[in-house]
C-alpha positions in Angstrom: -5.8 8.9 13.1 -8.9 7.3 12.6 -7.2 4.2 10.6 -4.7 3.9 13.1 -7.2 3.4 15.9 -8.7 0.7 14.1 -5.6 -0.6 13.7 -4.8 -0.4 17.3 -8.4 -2.2 18.1 -7.4 -5.3 15.7 -4.4 -5.9 17.3 -5.7 -5.7 20.9 -8.1 -8.6 19.8 -4.9 -10.6 19.7 -4.0 -9.9 23.1 -0.5 -8.2 22.2 0.9 -5.1 23.6 1.0 -1.9 22.0 3.1 1.0 21.9 2.4 4.1 20.3 5.2 5.9 19.1 4.8 10.0 19.9 7.0 11.1 16.9 6.6 10.1 13.6 8.1 7.1 12.8 9.6 8.7 9.2 11.3 11.2 11.6 15.1 11.2 13.4 12.9 11.5 16.6 10.8 8.6 15.6 13.8 6.3 14.8 15.4 7.1 18.2 12.0 6.6 19.7 12.1 3.0 18.3 15.6 2.2 19.2 14.8 3.0 23.0 11.9 0.8 22.4 13.9 -2.2 20.7 16.4 -1.5 23.7 13.5 -1.8 26.2 11.7 -4.8 25.3 14.6 -6.8 23.8 12.8 -8.7 20.9 14.0 -11.8 19.3 12.8 -10.4 15.8 12.0 -7.3 14.7 9.3 -6.8 11.9 10.0 -3.4 9.7 8.2 -1.7 6.7 9.3 1.0 4.6 12.1 1.7 6.9 14.3 2.8 3.8 16.0 6.1 4.9 19.6 6.5 5.9 18.5 7.6 9.2 17.3 4.2 10.0 21.0 2.6 9.7 21.8 2.8 13.6 18.3 0.7 14.2 19.4 -1.4 11.5 23.2 -1.8 13.3 21.5 -2.0 17.2 19.5 -5.1 15.8 22.9 -6.6 14.3 24.8 -6.0 17.3 22.1 -7.2 19.6 21.7 -11.0 17.5 17.9 -9.5 17.0 16.7 -10.8 13.6 15.0 -8.4 11.2 12.2 -9.4 8.8 12.1 -6.4 6.2 8.7 -5.7 4.5 8.6 -4.3 0.7 5.9 -3.7 -1.3 6.4 0.2 -2.6 7.4 1.4 -5.7 8.3 -1.1 -8.6 10.4 0.5 -11.6 10.5 -0.9 -14.9 13.6 -3.5 -14.7 15.0 -2.4 -18.0 14.9 1.3 -16.9 17.4 0.5 -13.9 21.3 1.5 -14.2 24.2 0.4 -12.5 23.4 2.9 -9.6 20.7 1.4 -9.0 21.8 -2.1 -9.1 24.9 -1.5 -7.0 24.0 1.1 -4.8 20.6 1.2 -4.3 19.3 1.8 -0.5 16.9 -1.2 -0.5 20.4 -3.2 -1.4 22.7 -1.7 1.2 19.9 -2.2 3.8 19.4 -6.1 2.6 22.3 -6.7 4.1 21.1 -6.1 7.5 18.1 -8.0 7.1 17.6 -11.9 7.5 14.5 -12.2 5.9 13.0 -9.6 2.6 8.9 -10.0 2.7 7.0 -8.8 -0.5 3.3 -9.3 -1.5 3.9 -10.1 -4.9 6.5 -11.8 -7.3 7.0 -8.3 -9.5 8.1 -7.1 -6.1 10.8 -10.3 -5.8 11.5 -9.3 -9.2 12.4 -5.8 -8.4 14.4 -6.7 -5.5 16.5 -9.1 -7.1 17.1 -6.8 -9.7 18.8 -4.8 -7.5 20.7 -7.4 -6.5 19.2 -8.2 -3.1 20.9 -11.6 -2.5 19.0 -11.7 1.3 16.4 -14.4 1.3 13.1 -13.0 -0.3 10.0 -14.8 0.3 6.3 -13.8 -1.1 3.4 -13.7 1.2 0.2 -12.5 -0.5 -2.1 -10.1 1.3 -4.5 -11.8 3.9 -8.1 -11.6 2.3 -11.7 -12.4 3.7 -12.1 -15.3 1.7 -15.8 -15.8 2.7 -16.9 -12.5 2.0 -15.1 -12.8 -1.3 -17.1 -15.9 -2.4 -20.2 -14.4 -1.2 -19.6 -11.4 -3.3 -18.2 -13.5 -6.1 -21.7 -15.5 -6.2 -23.4 -12.5 -6.3 -21.7 -10.8 -9.3 -22.4 -14.2 -11.1 -25.9 -13.2 -11.2 -24.8 -10.0 -13.0 -23.9 -10.7 -16.7 -22.4 -7.0 -17.4 -21.2 -4.0 -15.0 -24.3 -2.2 -16.5 -27.4 -1.8 -14.1 -31.0 -2.0 -15.1 -31.0 1.8 -15.8 -28.3 1.7 -18.3 -25.2 3.0 -16.0 -22.2 1.5 -16.4 -20.2 1.6 -13.0 -16.5 1.6 -12.6 -14.1 1.4 -9.6 -10.6 2.0 -8.8 -9.4 0.4 -5.4 -6.1 1.8 -4.3 -3.7 4.6 -2.8 -3.8 7.8 -4.4 -0.3 8.6 -4.8 2.1 9.9 -7.7 2.9 6.7 -9.1 -1.0 5.3 -9.6 -1.5 8.4 -11.8 -4.8 8.7 -10.9 -5.0 12.0 -13.3 -4.4 9.4 -16.2 -7.7 7.6 -14.9 -9.3 10.8 -14.5 -8.6 12.5 -17.8 -9.4 8.8 -19.6 -12.5 8.7 -17.8 -13.6 12.5 -19.3 -13.3 11.0 -22.4 -15.8 7.5 -21.4 -18.0 10.2 -20.1 -18.2 12.2 -23.3 -18.8 9.0 -25.3 -20.9 7.5 -22.8 -22.9 9.6 -20.7 -24.1 7.1 -18.5 -20.9 6.2 -17.1 -20.0 6.4 -13.3 -16.7 5.9 -11.4 -15.9 5.7 -7.9 -12.2 6.1 -6.6 -11.8 4.4 -3.4 -8.6 4.9 -1.8 -6.5 7.5 0.3 -3.1 9.5 -0.3 -1.1 12.6 -0.5 -2.7 13.3 -4.2 -6.5 12.7 -2.9 -7.1 16.6 -2.6 -5.5 17.0 -6.2 -7.4 14.4 -7.6 -10.8 15.6 -6.6 -9.7 19.1 -7.9 -8.7 17.5 -11.0 -12.4 16.1 -11.4 -13.9 19.2 -10.7 -11.9 20.7 -13.4 -12.6 18.0 -15.9 -16.3 18.9 -15.4 -16.6 14.9 -13.5 -18.2 15.9 -10.2 -21.5 14.4 -11.3 -20.1 10.9 -12.3 -17.2 10.6 -10.3 -16.7 9.9 -6.5 -13.7 9.8 -4.8 -14.4 8.6 -1.7 -11.2 8.8 0.4 -9.9 5.6 2.6 -12.2 3.1 3.7 -11.7 0.9 7.1 -13.4 -2.0 5.8 -13.0 -3.5 2.3 -15.6 -2.0 0.0 -17.7 -5.4 -1.0 -20.9 -3.5 -1.4 -19.0 -0.9 -3.9 -17.4 -3.5 -5.4 -20.6 -5.6 -5.9 -22.4 -2.4 -7.5 -19.4 -1.8 -10.2 
């Protein structure tokens, strides 16, 4: 895919050795391929993301038996803590998997609190997502010159940055923006991101009569600084 090619190119610039799995990594075949890679490279540490399926247990077991440390990244779903039941806090896949990991890494304190609510006792580190500080400072300085989000023609620009997946509830965003449009016809919305519900979101925008005021860009390889400055 385009995004995979972009990531590979960035990693190559760091002089890293790259191996691209031939099967989807979430499939049984993909998991077996990962096991073969680990047995071949014999790393000191394995850094994994979103391997929360039962089929990955053999991979974790292999690492434990071989004395290979595991750093597990989690930055996925966060449920309201007051909705967690006893079964969630005692027998969640995340808690079971955590017993095979040396460290758990999250991108926010909210993620960390969620894991702690699941009774994950493995040490948890919060490592925030990296950003291009210089570009943000430049963007911030330019935004300081804009007193509001209205442009000179009176248009109100709104921007959403994130995945287009079920838990993000883009459908609510679009339905809410339809109300905004009725009350403020000059409003415009740009949705930057990709995901399983991208096509469904575009269809809903059409059904709500928002095609002329809503743009769904899809996934962008570079952070949309220019789009942010216009919002």
